[in-house]
C-alpha positions, -999 to 999 in steps of 0.1 A, spaced: 869 625 712 868 591 725 847 562 713 824 559 738 814 599 733 813 596 697 789 568 706 771 589 732 768 621 707 758 600 679 732 585 703 719 622 715 720 634 675 695 608 669 671 611 699 669 648 687 659 634 649 633 608 665 616 640 684 618 658 651 600 630 632 570 630 659 567 664 658 562 660 621 540 629 623 518 653 648 515 677 620 509 659 590 475 660 576 481 628 555 478 590 573 498 579 547 528 605 558 520 596 597 523 563 588 557 567 569 569 591 596 560 569 629 577 539 612 610 561 606 603 567 641 602 532 651 630 522 632 654 549 645 640 541 683 656 503 674 688 520 665 692 542 695 681 510 717 715 492 699 737 522 708 728 520 743 738 484 745 769 497 728 772 521 753 767 497 779 791 470 763 820 500 760 815 510 796 819 472 809 850 469 783 868 505 794 857 519 827 874 553 819 845 557 793 817 555 822 797 586 828 812 603 797 
């Protein structure tokens, strides 16, 4: 598995976790729990955005990673 495909796989995994946090926050009955879950989701979203930038960088440096 190439570095590019590993980074993309990590990103897709984190996106799944992000969706799980969203689902949990909508089911949470306590406001404090919803707030914590939403904060975790926001932090995770920042990590995903950073990974997107890294994927772009990898694709520019190593064209064979593009589209993987």
